[in-house]
N, C-alpha and C positions, 0 to 999 in steps of 0.2 A: 463197635458200640461207642456212643459218645459219653462224655464225662458226666452228664446229668442223668444217665440211666440209673434206675433203682435196682437193677439186678446185675449179677456177676456171671461171667462164663463159668462153665463147669470146671471145678478145680482139678478133677481127675482126668478128664478128657482134653481139656484146653488150658493147661497150666500156664503157659506163656501169656495167653490172652487174659486169664484170671489175674495174673500178677500185674499186668499193665493197668487193668481196670481198677483193681483195689488200690493201687498207688494213687491214681488220679481221682477216683470217687471219694476216697477218704481224705483227700486234700493233703496228702503227704508231699506231693510235688506237682509241678505243672510244666508244660512244654515251654521252652525258651525260643526266641526267634533265630538263634544260631544253631545250625544243625548239630545234633548230638549233645547239646547242652540242656540242662534242666534248671528250673527254679525250685529250690527247696522251700516249701511253704511253712508257715509258722508251726503247724502240728508236726511236720517232719523234722524241722530244725530243733524243736523241743526235745525230740528223741536224741538227736546229735549232741545237743547241749548237755543232756544227762549223761551220755556216754563220755563226753569231754570232761565233765566234772569228776566222774569216777576215775577215768584213766589219768587225767592230769595230776590228781592227788597221788596215784601210784607211781607215776613218773618222778614226781618230786621226792617221794619217799625213798626212791632208789638213788637219790643224789644228783638228779639232772636239773638243769635250769632251762626255762623258756627264753627264746630269743626270736628275733625276726630278721629275715634276710631278703634281698631284693627279688622281685618277680622276674626281672630281666637279667639274663646271663650272657656275657660275651660269647659268641659262637666259638671262638678259639679255645675257651675253657673246656667245652665238651670234646673238642678234637684232641685234647691232651692225652686222653685214655682211649686207645683204639677200640677195645671191646665195648666200652661204655657208649661211645658215639654210634658204633655199629648197631648196638641193641636198640637205641632210641631214634635213629635217623628217620625211619618211616613215620614216626609219631610227632615229630617236632613242628611247632608253630614258630615261624621266624619273622621278626620285625626288620624290615629293610629301609623304611622311611620314617622319619620323625621330625616334627617342627617344619614340615614342608620341604625337607631336604633328604637326599639319600645318605644313609649312615656310612661312615668309613668302614665300620665293621658291623655286620648284622648282629642282632640280639635275639636270643632264643627265649621264648616264654617258658619258664621252668617246667620240665617234665618231672624233675626231682632236683634236689638241691645239693647233692654231693659236691659238685665242682665249686660252686660259690662258697660253700661252707668250708671246704678244704683249703681254698685260697685264703680265707680268713684265718683258719687254724694255723696256716704257715706263718702268718704275720704275728699271731699271738704266742706262738710256742718257741721258747728258747732253751729251756732247761727241763730236766726230768721233774723238777719241782712244780712245773706248770701242769703236769699230768696227774690224773686223767682230766681231759676236757670232755664234759658231758652236757650236750646241748640238745634241746628239743624245739621244734617249730610247729605251730598250728597254722595251716594255710591251705590254699587251693593250688592245684597244679593242672597243667594242660597236656594231654596226650591225644593226638588227632586220631581217634578211633573210627574205624569204618562201620562197624556194627555196634549200636549202642542200645542200652536198656537203662531206664531210670534207676539210680543208685548202684546198679551192678557194674555198668561200664559206660561212662560218659566222657565226653571230650574234656570237660573240666570237672574235677572232683575235689572234695575236701578231705583232708587227712591230717595226721600228725606224722612228722618224720624226725626220728632221733638220730643224732650223729655224734660219735664219740671217738676219742683218740687215747691210746693206752701205752704204757711203758713196755709191757710184755705181751707176747702172744697169748699166754694163759689168761691174763687179765681180760684181754679182748674176747677170748673164747667164753669166759664166764659171763661177760656182758651180753653176748649173743643169747646164751641160755637164760639168763635172768629176765631179759625182756620177752623172750618167747613164753616163759612161764607167766609173766604178767598178762600177756595176751590170752593165754589159756584160762587164767583166772577170770579175766574180764568177760570173755565170751561164754564160758560155762556158768559162772556164778551170777552174772548180771543179765546176760542176754538169754540164758537158759538153752544154749545150743552146745551139744557135745562136739568136741573137735579131736582130731588126731594130730599129734606133733611128730614131725619127721624132717628129713632133709630132701631138698630138690636134687634131681639129677643134673648132670653137667649142662645139658641142653636147656633145662628149665630154670636154672639159677639166674639171679639178677646179673645184668650186664656189667662186667668188671669186677664181680665179687669172686672170692676164693671159695666161699661156701654160702648157701642160702638155706636157712631153716624155715619151715612153714607150719602153719596150723590150717587144717582142711576140715570143712564141714560137709555134710551130705544133706541136700535139699529133698523136699518131699517127692519131687519128680525123678529122683534117681541120679541127679547130676551133682558133682562135687563143686565146691566153691572155696577158693583160696581166701582165707579171712584175715591173714596177717603174716608178715615175714620179718625175719631177723637175719642180717647178713654179716658175714665176716669179710670185710673189704680188705683186711690185711694191710700190706704195705704198698699195694699198687698205686693208689692215688697219692699216698704220701710222697712217693718218689717223683711222680710227674709234676707235682706242685712244689717240689723241693721243700717239703715239710720236715725239717731237721731239728734235732735238739741235742744238747750235751748230756750224755748219760752219766750215771753215778761214778764212772771211772774217768770221766773227762773226755770221752770219745764222742765223735759225731754219730748219731743214730736216727733211724726213722721210726715213728710211732706205728702201732697197729690200730687199724680203724674198723669201726662197725657202723652199720645203719640199720634202722628198723622202723616199721610203720603199719598202721591200720587206717582204713578209709571209711567214707560214708557207705561203702559196700556192706558194712556191718548192718546197716538198716535194711538193705535188700535181703540179707540173710535172715534177719529177724522175721520179715514179712513171709518169706518162702518157707521157713521152718515151722512157724506156729499158725499161720493163717488157715481159715477154713471157708466153707461156702458162704458164710455170713460176712466175711471180710477179715480184717486184722484181728490178731490177739496179741496184746501187749504184755510182756513180762512186767510185773509190778515195779521192779527195781529201776527200770528205765522208762516206764510209761509216762507220757506228758501229764496225764491225769490218771490217778489210781482209782478214783471214785467219781461217779457222776450221780448227782441228786436230781430226781425227777419228781416235782410236785404233782400230786394227783388232785386236781382241783374240781370240786363240785360247785354247782351254782350256789352262790351266797357264801362260799367259804374261801373266796379268793385271798383276802387279806390275811386271814388266820393261817392258811396253809403256806402262803409265800413267806410270811414272817417266821413261821416255824422252820421252813426250809433254809432260809438265810441264817437263822440262829444255829441250825445244825451245821451248815457249811462253815461258819465261823469257829465252831467248836472243833470240827474235824481238821480244819486247816492247820491246827497246831501240830498235827502228826502226819498228815497226808497231803498229797496234791489232789485238790478237789475242784470240780466244776459243777455249776448248777444250770439246768436247762429251763429257762422261763419263757421260751418261745411260745407266744399265744396262738400262732398260726398252725401249730402242729398238735396232733392228738398224742396222748401218751404212747400209743403203739408206734407211731411214726418216730417219736423220740427214741424208743427202745431200739428200733431198726437202725437209726442214725448212729447211736453210740456203740451198738454191736459192730457195725461196719468199721468204726474207728478203733475197736478193740479194747475199750476201757475195761479193766479187770473186774470192777464191782459196780453194780447199779443199786442205788438206794431209792426206794419209793416211799413217799410220805403223803398221806391224805388225812381227811378229817377224823376217820376212825383211828388211824395210827396215833394221831395227836391225843385223842381221848385216852387211849390205852397206853400211852407213853412208850410206843414201839415204832419200829420202821421195818419195812420189808427189804431184805437183802438178797440180791440175785447176782451170781457171778457169771462171767463170760464163758467159763468152761462147762457150765451146767453142773457144778459140784454142789451148789447150794441155792435154795429158793425157800427162804424161811423168814419168820418174824423174829426180831431181836429187840430186847429191851434197850431203850436209849441209854440207860445208866451203864449198860454192859457193852455198848456198841464199839467204843474205841479199842478195847482189849480184844473183842471179837474180830474186828477188822484187821488188827495187827497179825493175829494168828492166821486168819483166812487168806490174807494177801501172801503170806509166806507159804501157805499150802498151795496156792496157785502157782507161785514161782517154782516150787519144788516139783509140782505135778507137770508143769511144762517141760522141765528138763528130763523128767522120767519118761514122759511120752516121746520126746524127741530121741532119747537114748534107745528106747525100745524099738522105734521105727528104724533107726540106724542099724541096730542089731539085725533086723529083718532084711536090711539092704546090704549087709556085709557078707561076702561070699569068699570061699577059698577054693583054689584050683591049681593043680600042678602044671597043666598045659593049656595053652591058649585055645586049642581045639575043644577043650572041655567047657569053656565058658564064653567064647567069642559071640555066640548067638544071643545069649542072655545079656551080655554086656551091651550089645548094640540095641536090643529091643527093650530091655527092662531097666538098664542102668544099674547104679549101685557101686559100692566099693568091691574090688576084686583083689584079694591078697594072694600073691604068688611069688615065685623066685625070679631073679634076673641076673644075668651074667655081667652086667655093666657095659655091654657093648651097644653103641648107638644103632647098629644095624637091627638089633632085636627091639630096641626101644621104638624105632620107626615103624615096625610092624604093627604096633598098637595103634598108630595114627591112621592106618588103613581101616581100622574099625572105629574111627572117630573118638579114640580115647588117648589119654596121656598118662604118664607116671605122675601121680599126685604127690607121693612121698616115698622116700626110701626109709624103711622102718629099722629100728635097732634090733629087732628079733629075727631069728632064723627058724622057719618052719619047713621050708622047701630047700632041698639040697641042690637042685639044678634049675636052670633058666626055663621060663615058660615057653621059650621058642627054640631053644637049642639044648644040647646036652652038656654045655659047659657049667662049671660050678657057680652057684649063687652065693655070694658073701652074706647077704641078708635079704629079707623079704621086701616087697614093694606093695603099694596100693595103686592100682590102675582104675581109672574111671573116665567117663565122659564128664565134661566140665563146662562151666560158664566162663 
């Protein structure tokens, strides 16, 4: 289907097609001329800006500062840490020529910035008094993906990446937890998506890290999505970059390092979690527009209705993000369809009769309300109702995830439904890679190691399970 089509594929039977079409038809993003890249259009970028604004404030509240580091990294930097370069080698984009000449050393377009930031940390750090170093960067990175989907997995994507250095292991461990909690708060309370926090298995953790913590969401189609990670880098990178400091006893020591990040993948998660057959549904707290005003114009009432609509917009803009649709080429019905596709939480209709009665008609995107409201009470009414929409979205997503969360002691009990229906499958695991690999034959992976223990033995063998895991197919 082309981008100008007015209908969407069936969300139940053709979820992947539905996702692509809703992204392009709602003008969240467009195709770029470079394979695997996308152009984030203003409506999509407005969502990212709202996420940035919320998260940036939380990052600063926890004592971090923003900085900017180079896009290009000397290739030798990545080779300093063997696991790191091995993990990223297939995804690297490398610059070999510049200024019409071959470079003496190739430069890598950053896939992540641990190496360049740790190089700088080594220059800045001399004493324990310089710690902790707590830096965040908003930027884009490049990973040469083979299979791409807009927002979910693209060759270039936008994110924030936090990098910190600490005097003690315990301080770094607390940093990992703190930022994971920040991500849970952001995703659940602003994007209205329930997530599970856990630890990645050894094979799934970040290349070069000692520990990777993750937040995982479950999409409507039964596939899991990694929505944010927080890593204990420990002292590995500190040693290869000779990042040393004089400790409190006057001895030479290495700091403990962490990194953490979320990406524009969050926008894809929002679309897949809340969307329906009509298109997007935007959680009010991150919606580009929380309210759209539709003037209902009758012949001879044009000026009166438009003036009233603009006055209403001016009033509501004090509290809300508002847009007015004055497109004379579209009928009210066409406008309704357009803004439902874009997922605006609340629609306000105002016409000649509404003006006479000093009311407006309020309709919300979830179908919770379709009623007339007195203009004098409108602001307070909208505050309450937008919060109701936000809460309802989280409740609906949580109820859906509950229906997609299964428990099973043995792979034989759930492998068929795992392959056909998807969802989270909570079970036990012995921590052996041989058993983890068995899941991959069923197109699934371990999404998170959980802190709880329900099952005493591994899903695949009779060895003891230290704690439960969540297995799922994933994006």
